[in-house]
C-alpha positions as CSV (number, residue, x, y, z in Angstrom):
1,M,-28.5,-2.9,116.1
2,K,-30.4,-5.6,114.2
3,T,-33.1,-3.1,113.4
4,N,-30.6,-0.7,111.7
5,Y,-29.1,-3.7,109.7
6,R,-32.5,-4.6,108.4
7,V,-33.3,-1.0,107.3
8,G,-30.1,-0.7,105.4
9,L,-30.6,-4.0,103.6
10,S,-34.1,-3.0,102.6
11,F,-32.8,0.3,101.2
12,C,-30.2,-1.5,99.1
13,L,-32.8,-3.9,97.7
14,F,-35.1,-1.0,96.8
15,T,-32.3,0.8,95.0
16,L,-31.4,-2.3,93.1
17,L,-35.0,-2.9,92.0
18,A,-35.4,0.7,90.9
19,A,-32.2,0.4,88.7
20,C,-33.4,-2.8,87.1
21,S,-36.8,-1.2,86.4
22,G,-35.1,1.7,84.6
23,E,-33.1,-0.7,82.4
24,H,-36.3,-2.3,81.1
25,R,-38.0,1.0,80.4
26,A,-35.2,2.4,78.2
27,P,-36.0,0.4,75.0
28,E,-39.7,1.3,75.3
29,E,-38.7,5.0,75.5
30,A,-36.4,4.6,72.4
31,T,-39.2,3.0,70.3
32,A,-41.5,5.7,71.3
33,G,-39.3,8.3,69.5
34,P,-39.8,9.8,66.0
35,G,-39.5,7.6,62.8
36,V,-36.7,7.7,60.2
37,P,-37.1,11.0,58.2
38,I,-37.5,10.4,54.5
39,T,-39.1,12.0,51.4
40,V,-41.8,10.2,49.5
41,T,-43.0,10.2,45.9
42,T,-45.9,8.7,44.0
43,A,-45.7,6.1,41.3
44,M,-47.4,7.4,38.1
45,Y,-47.9,6.8,34.4
46,S,-45.5,8.3,31.9
47,D,-44.3,7.7,28.3
48,L,-40.7,6.5,28.2
49,E,-38.6,6.9,25.1
50,V,-35.0,5.9,24.5
51,W,-33.0,7.9,21.9
52,E,-29.5,6.8,20.9
53,S,-27.3,9.5,19.5
54,S,-24.5,9.4,16.9
55,V,-22.3,11.8,15.0
56,G,-22.2,11.2,11.3
57,Q,-21.7,13.1,8.0
58,L,-23.8,14.6,5.3
59,E,-23.2,13.2,1.9
60,P,-24.8,14.1,-1.5
61,K,-27.3,11.4,-2.4
62,V,-26.6,12.2,-6.1
63,A,-23.0,13.0,-7.1
64,P,-22.7,12.4,-10.9
65,L,-19.2,12.1,-12.3
66,I,-19.1,14.3,-15.5
67,A,-17.2,12.6,-18.3
68,A,-16.4,13.6,-21.9
69,E,-18.9,12.2,-24.4
70,V,-16.8,13.1,-27.4
71,A,-13.0,13.3,-27.9
72,G,-11.2,16.5,-28.4
73,R,-9.2,19.3,-26.7
74,L,-10.7,21.4,-24.0
75,T,-10.8,25.0,-25.0
76,T,-12.2,26.2,-21.7
77,V,-13.0,25.1,-18.2
78,T,-15.4,27.6,-16.6
79,V,-15.7,26.2,-13.0
80,D,-13.4,25.2,-10.2
81,V,-13.7,23.1,-7.0
82,G,-16.3,24.6,-4.6
83,D,-18.2,26.6,-7.2
84,R,-21.9,26.3,-7.2
85,V,-23.5,25.4,-10.5
86,E,-27.1,25.2,-11.8
87,K,-28.6,22.5,-13.9
88,G,-27.7,23.2,-17.6
89,Q,-24.8,25.5,-16.8
90,V,-21.7,25.1,-19.0
91,L,-18.8,23.6,-17.2
92,A,-16.3,23.2,-20.0
93,A,-16.1,23.2,-23.8
94,I,-14.3,20.9,-26.3
95,D,-12.9,22.3,-29.6
96,A,-16.0,22.1,-31.9
97,T,-14.3,22.7,-35.3
98,D,-14.3,19.1,-36.5
99,F,-17.8,18.5,-35.3
100,Q,-19.1,21.6,-37.0
101,L,-17.5,20.4,-40.3
102,A,-19.1,17.0,-39.9
103,S,-22.4,18.6,-39.2
104,K,-22.2,20.7,-42.4
105,M,-21.3,17.6,-44.4
106,A,-24.3,15.7,-43.1
107,D,-26.5,18.7,-43.9
108,A,-25.2,18.8,-47.4
109,E,-25.8,15.1,-48.0
110,V,-29.4,15.4,-46.9
111,V,-29.9,18.3,-49.3
112,R,-28.3,16.4,-52.1
113,L,-30.5,13.3,-51.6
114,Q,-33.6,15.5,-51.2
115,A,-32.9,17.0,-54.7
116,L,-32.3,13.5,-56.2
117,I,-35.6,12.3,-54.7
118,H,-37.4,15.2,-56.1
119,A,-36.0,14.6,-59.6
120,Q,-36.7,10.9,-59.4
121,Q,-40.3,11.5,-58.2
122,L,-40.9,13.7,-61.3
123,K,-39.5,10.9,-63.5
124,V,-41.8,8.4,-61.9
125,N,-44.8,10.7,-62.5
126,R,-43.9,11.1,-66.2
127,Y,-43.6,7.4,-66.6
128,H,-47.1,7.0,-65.1
129,E,-48.5,9.3,-67.8
130,L,-46.6,7.6,-70.6
131,I,-47.8,4.2,-69.4
132,S,-51.4,5.3,-69.7
133,K,-50.5,6.3,-73.3
134,K,-48.6,3.1,-73.8
135,S,-45.5,5.1,-74.8
136,V,-43.2,3.2,-72.3
137,N,-43.3,-0.3,-71.0
138,Q,-44.0,-1.3,-67.3
139,S,-40.4,-2.3,-66.6
140,M,-39.1,1.2,-67.1
141,L,-41.7,2.5,-64.5
142,D,-40.7,-0.3,-62.1
143,D,-37.0,0.6,-62.4
144,A,-37.8,4.3,-61.7
145,E,-39.9,3.5,-58.7
146,A,-37.2,1.2,-57.3
147,Q,-34.6,3.9,-57.7
148,L,-36.9,6.3,-55.9
149,A,-37.3,3.9,-53.0
150,A,-33.5,3.5,-52.7
151,L,-33.0,7.2,-52.7
152,R,-35.6,7.6,-49.9
153,A,-33.8,4.9,-47.8
154,E,-30.5,6.7,-48.3
155,L,-32.2,9.9,-47.1
156,V,-33.3,8.3,-43.9
157,S,-29.7,7.1,-43.3
158,A,-28.4,10.6,-44.1
159,E,-30.8,12.3,-41.8
160,A,-29.7,9.9,-39.0
161,R,-26.1,10.8,-39.7
162,Q,-27.1,14.5,-39.6
163,Q,-28.8,14.1,-36.2
164,Q,-25.7,12.2,-34.9
165,A,-23.4,15.0,-36.2
166,Q,-25.6,17.6,-34.5
167,R,-25.7,15.6,-31.3
168,N,-21.9,15.2,-31.3
169,L,-21.6,19.0,-31.9
170,S,-23.9,19.7,-28.9
171,K,-21.7,17.4,-26.7
172,T,-18.7,19.7,-27.2
173,S,-20.4,21.9,-24.6
174,I,-20.3,20.1,-21.3
175,T,-23.1,21.1,-18.9
176,S,-24.2,20.2,-15.4
177,P,-27.0,17.6,-15.1
178,V,-27.9,18.8,-11.6
179,N,-27.9,21.7,-9.2
180,G,-25.0,21.4,-6.9
181,R,-21.4,22.2,-6.2
182,V,-18.2,21.2,-7.9
183,D,-16.7,18.6,-5.6
184,H,-13.7,17.6,-7.7
185,T,-12.0,18.4,-11.0
186,Q,-9.4,16.3,-12.9
187,V,-8.7,18.5,-16.0
188,S,-7.7,21.9,-17.1
189,K,-7.9,24.0,-20.2
190,G,-5.8,22.6,-23.1
191,D,-6.1,18.9,-22.0
192,Y,-7.0,16.4,-24.7
193,V,-9.8,14.2,-23.4
194,K,-11.1,10.9,-24.8
195,V,-14.6,9.6,-24.8
196,G,-15.5,8.6,-21.3
197,A,-12.6,10.4,-19.7
198,P,-13.8,11.8,-16.2
199,L,-13.7,15.5,-16.0
200,M,-15.3,16.5,-12.6
201,R,-17.8,15.5,-10.0
202,I,-20.9,17.6,-9.1
203,A,-22.3,17.1,-5.6
204,D,-26.1,17.6,-5.7
205,S,-27.0,19.7,-2.6
206,Q,-30.8,19.3,-2.9
207,Y,-30.9,15.7,-1.8
208,L,-28.6,14.4,0.9
209,K,-27.7,11.2,2.6
210,V,-27.0,11.0,6.3
211,R,-24.7,8.2,7.4
212,L,-24.8,7.5,11.2
213,P,-22.5,4.9,12.8
214,Y,-23.8,2.9,15.8
215,P,-22.2,0.2,17.9
216,E,-22.8,-3.3,16.6
217,T,-24.5,-4.1,19.9
218,L,-27.4,-1.8,19.0
219,L,-28.0,-3.5,15.6
220,P,-30.9,-5.7,16.9
221,E,-32.7,-2.5,18.0
222,L,-32.3,-0.6,14.7
223,S,-34.7,-0.9,11.9
224,T,-36.1,1.0,8.9
225,G,-38.9,3.5,9.8
226,L,-37.7,4.4,13.3
227,P,-38.0,8.2,14.1
228,V,-34.8,10.2,13.9
229,R,-33.9,13.8,14.7
230,L,-31.1,15.5,12.9
231,H,-29.2,18.7,13.3
232,S,-25.9,20.0,12.0
233,P,-23.4,22.5,13.5
234,S,-23.4,24.2,10.1
235,A,-26.9,25.4,10.8
236,P,-27.6,25.0,14.6
237,D,-31.1,26.5,14.4
238,V,-32.4,23.9,12.0
239,T,-33.7,20.5,13.4
240,L,-35.1,17.9,11.0
241,E,-37.4,15.1,12.1
242,T,-37.7,12.2,9.7
243,T,-37.4,8.4,9.7
244,V,-34.6,5.9,9.1
245,S,-34.3,5.0,5.4
246,E,-32.0,2.0,5.7
247,V,-30.0,0.0,8.1
248,R,-26.9,-1.6,6.7
249,P,-26.7,-5.1,8.2
250,T,-22.9,-5.4,7.5
251,I,-20.6,-4.4,10.3
252,T,-17.8,-2.1,9.0
253,F,-14.4,-3.7,9.3
254,G,-12.5,-0.7,10.7
255,S,-14.8,0.8,13.2
256,R,-16.9,-2.3,14.0
257,S,-20.1,-0.2,13.7
258,A,-23.5,-0.6,12.0
259,Q,-24.5,2.0,9.5
260,V,-27.9,3.9,9.7
261,I,-28.8,5.7,6.4
262,V,-31.2,8.6,6.4
263,N,-32.2,10.1,3.0
264,I,-33.4,13.7,3.3
265,E,-34.2,16.7,1.2
266,N,-31.9,19.6,2.1
267,P,-33.7,21.9,4.6
268,G,-31.8,24.8,3.1
269,P,-28.5,25.7,4.7
270,W,-26.9,22.2,5.1
271,E,-23.8,21.4,3.0
272,P,-22.5,18.0,1.8
273,G,-19.5,17.1,3.8
274,A,-20.7,18.7,7.0
275,T,-21.0,16.8,10.3
276,V,-24.5,15.9,11.5
277,T,-25.8,14.7,14.9
278,G,-28.6,12.2,14.7
279,A,-30.7,10.6,17.5
280,V,-32.7,7.5,16.7
281,R,-35.6,6.4,18.9
282,V,-34.9,2.7,19.6
283,A,-37.6,2.2,22.3
284,A,-40.9,3.7,23.3
285,H,-43.1,2.5,26.2
286,E,-46.5,4.2,26.6
287,D,-48.2,4.5,30.0
288,A,-45.3,3.0,31.8
289,I,-45.3,3.0,35.6
290,V,-42.3,5.2,36.6
291,I,-40.6,6.3,39.8
292,P,-37.3,8.1,40.4
293,E,-34.2,5.9,40.3
294,I,-33.3,6.9,43.9
295,C,-36.4,4.9,45.1
296,V,-34.9,1.6,43.8
297,I,-32.6,-0.2,46.3
298,R,-30.5,-3.4,46.0
299,R,-31.1,-5.8,49.0
300,P,-30.2,-9.4,49.5
301,A,-33.8,-10.2,48.5
302,G,-33.2,-8.5,45.2
303,T,-34.3,-5.1,43.7
304,V,-36.8,-3.5,46.1
305,V,-38.7,-0.3,46.9
306,Y,-40.2,0.7,50.2
307,V,-43.9,1.4,50.0
308,I,-45.1,3.7,52.7
309,S,-48.2,2.4,54.6
310,D,-49.6,3.6,58.0
311,G,-46.4,5.4,58.8
312,K,-44.2,2.4,58.1
313,A,-41.8,1.4,55.2
314,I,-42.9,-2.0,53.7
315,Q,-40.2,-3.7,51.6
316,R,-41.6,-4.6,48.1
317,P,-39.6,-6.6,45.5
318,V,-40.0,-5.1,42.0
319,S,-38.8,-5.8,38.5
320,I,-37.5,-2.9,36.4
321,G,-37.4,-2.0,32.8
322,L,-36.2,1.1,31.0
323,R,-34.1,3.8,32.8
324,R,-34.2,7.3,31.3
325,D,-33.4,10.8,32.6
326,G,-33.4,9.7,36.3
327,Q,-36.6,7.7,36.0
328,V,-37.0,4.0,36.1
329,E,-39.8,1.8,34.7
330,I,-41.5,-0.6,37.1
331,L,-42.6,-3.7,35.3
332,S,-44.1,-5.5,38.3
333,G,-44.5,-5.2,42.1
334,L,-45.9,-1.6,42.2
335,T,-49.2,0.1,41.1
336,V,-49.9,3.6,40.1
337,G,-50.7,5.9,43.1
338,E,-48.7,4.0,45.7
339,Q,-46.2,6.1,47.7
340,V,-42.6,5.0,47.9
341,A,-39.6,6.2,49.8
342,A,-37.2,8.4,47.9
343,D,-34.5,10.3,49.7
344,G,-33.4,8.1,52.7
345,A,-34.7,4.9,51.1
346,G,-31.2,3.3,51.4
347,F,-31.3,3.6,55.2
348,L,-34.7,1.8,55.7
349,T,-35.5,-1.8,56.7
350,D,-38.7,-3.7,56.4
351,G,-41.4,-2.4,58.8
352,V,-39.5,0.5,60.2
353,A,-41.4,3.6,61.3
354,V,-40.8,6.7,59.1
355,E,-41.4,10.4,59.2
356,T,-42.5,11.4,55.6
357,H,-42.1,14.6,53.7
358,E,-43.3,15.2,50.1
359,K,-40.5,15.2,47.5
């Protein structure tokens, strides 16, 4: 009976030891399993550029206001708003009757003085001959020469009045000083206009000004000479690359925006008043170390990446710079050629085993 009791007790102790031995082996079997599946990517050099976009408007760089240079009544207005005009084209005409009469009077005065000068010159010549013969005294010759000089001075003045009359006559025909389009008119046929009265505005379409508004927070990054790309919905196939001409330092009161000005020569189909989309390159880093943004993880230790080494993920603090198109610049903490975890990086801890796949 005692023998059976001892055998049973031994069996129970053996079973208990076997169970305890199995509990200690379970963690070892778990750590011996496969690592965390992730994809990896390689840090590499790349040129990073930051372009800031804005929608602005095309304006004529030259938009002269045409005004009357002589007073009179308009006999004709040959153009209307929206019409294209060429340099020298007649836009309107002022009644020229009075100016034609003034021009004829000036011409007649010049002819009269020319005739008087001719007669006086003959008189002076005769006095010179008579002086040599001692038939007249010197004072008579001096008086004749003085009269001749006075007539010549009057002729100079008359010729100036003649030129002024001709100039006023030419101003009755109002012409365009530039190639462009009529942007605004303020008169019509039959109106009486005074000197300096505005008639119409011509928008020069050859040289344009692009005005791009940007948030005031970007003002420190904007400067003259930065590259800019422009395109307009009015001609979607045309893209113009140039540089910033001017940055207005004053913030506009209404929109609280900074103004970027780009002066351009019209590439052809662009029209003043049309909208334009511009992109200014505000930053460019050459040979920057870049990795996908998915590789960068926030941890209590700060911003980190997981560098893959010998089948394990090693946590590495990094400092970052520019972010662009899903890529992030690494300023420190990583070198070109190192492999880092990409997909699945957020589930890693320092030193954990991983099963890698190329991204």
